[in-house]
N, C-alpha and C positions, 0 to 999 in steps of 0.2 A: 504494500500500500504506500502511496506517495505521502510524504510528510505534509502536515497542515502548515500553510503559510502564516507566519505570525502577523498579527495586526500591528499597525503603527498608530497607537492610541495613547492618550493621557487624559486626565480629568480636565474639564473646562475648556476644551478646544473651541475655536470659532466655527470651523467647518470640518466635518468628517465626510470623506468621499467613500461611497459604498458601491463596489462593483457587484456583479452577479455572483461570480465565483472565480477563484484563481485558475489560470491556464496551467497546463502541465509544465511548461518551461519556466514559468514564474515560480511555481512550487519547487521545482528541482533546483533553481538558482537561489531560492530563499528570499526573493525580493519581488515586491508588487509591480505589476505591469512591466515585466522583464521581456515579454515577447517582442521581437523586433518590429512587427507590424502594428503594435499598439501605439496609439497617438496620445495617450494620457499625458506624458511628460511634456511634449511640445505644446499641447493645448493649455496645460496648467500655466506654463510660462507666458505664452502669447496672450492669455487672458489676464495676466497681471498678478497671479497668485504667488509667483516666485521671481526673484530678480534675475535668474538665469535658468536655462533648461537643465534640470537635474537628470542624472542617470539613476536607474532603478536602485543601484547600490547606495545611493545617497538619500533614500527615502526617509530616513529618520531625521533629516534636516527639516522636514515639514513641521515637526513638532515645535521647532523654534519660532515658526510663523503662525502657530495656533491651528495647524492643519493636521489631519490624520487620514488613515486609509484602513478600510476593512472590506468585508464582502457579505452578501446575504448568506450564501452557502459557503462553508469552509472547504468542501470536498473539491479538489482540483479535477478538471476534465479538459479534454482537447477542445471542446466547444460547449458553450452554455446550453445548447439544445440537448445535451446528454443528461441534463438534470430532470428529475421528475417533478410533477406538480407538487407532490407531497414533500419533496426535499425543499422546494422553494418556500412553501408555506411554513414548514418547520424552521427553515433558515430565517424567515421573516420574524418569527417569534424570538428566535435566538438573538437576532440583530437588535430588536427592540429592547431586550434585556441588557445587551452590551451597551447600547446607547444610553439607556436610563442610568446605568452604573457610572458612566463618565460625564454625563450631562453637557454635551456640546450644544452650541446655539443652533447650528444647522446641520442637517444631514443631506448631502448632495448625492442623490441616487444616480448612478451611471447607467442610464438606459431605462426606457419606459416599460419594455416588455417584462423583464424580471420583476419590476416593481408591481405591475398590474397583478401578476400571479401571486407573488409573495404576500401582498397586502390586500388582496381581494378588491382591487380598484380597477375594474375593466375599462373604465372611461378615462383614466388618468392620461394627461398630456404633458409635454415638456413644460417646465416652468414651476412656479410655486404651487404647492398643494394645500388644500384646506385643512387637512389633518396633520397631527404631529406624530412622531414615532419616538417613544421613550422620552417624551418631553421636548424633543428637538423639532424645530420647523423643518419642513421638507421642500426641496427643490429638485426637480428631475432635469438633468442635463443629458445630452445624447451619449450613447455608449461610445467610448473612444476606440473600440476595437477596429482594426483595419478592415474587418468584414462589414462594417457599417458604411456602405457606400452612399447613404442618404446625406451624410454630412462630411464634405471634404474638410481638410484641415482648417481653413479660414472660418468656415461656418461653425465648426466645432468650437474653435477658440472664441468666437463671438458669443455663443450660447454659454460657455463657461464664464466669460466676462460679465454677462448679465447676472449670473448667479453671484459672482464675486462682489459686484456693486450692490446688489440687494442685501448681501450679508454684511456690508460695511467693511470689507477687507480692503486695506489700502492697495493701490496699484503699485506693486513692487517692480513690474517690468519697466516702468517709467524711469527707474533709477539708471538703467542702461540706455535709455532713449529709444527703445523699440517697443514702446507702450501700446496701449489699447487701441481698439478701433473706435471711430466716432459713433458707431451704431451700437455701443454696448450699454446704453442707459437701460435701466430696468423697464420692462413693459408695463 
């Protein structure tokens, strides 16, 4: 059995990013979003969450900026489609408990499909959600997987930047002068 990928979490974070589940290569490497085609790290930087593009091995630096990473389901798979509905629902309950224990302000769900199943919200759309999870406000951003062709890198970064602005996270990309897009104001 593949090892469980450790969360990057601490109490009182501003934003926790929650993926559907770890990929096999991320779990094997021991670092989140380690898969070469995943666009999480570029989107995070281009959206202004980080002052430079981090490598997966630097994931713990996120804690210094009040950010964290976890997933709905802890079991690694080659594709999220390999998860069962029951696994997603159970993972949603587990995630709610983890979030309640650390009390972040926001939970940024990476992808709408996993969220809909895990939290019984079939009509959920990208953006802010009316419900909270474990006491955290919820915002759905697009899944950064390279398999998500609906959102090219620029569109992905714009959606992440909208979430960053709504959460009140300062634009850290502006430090290096390659800051946000003008269309990143919250809707």
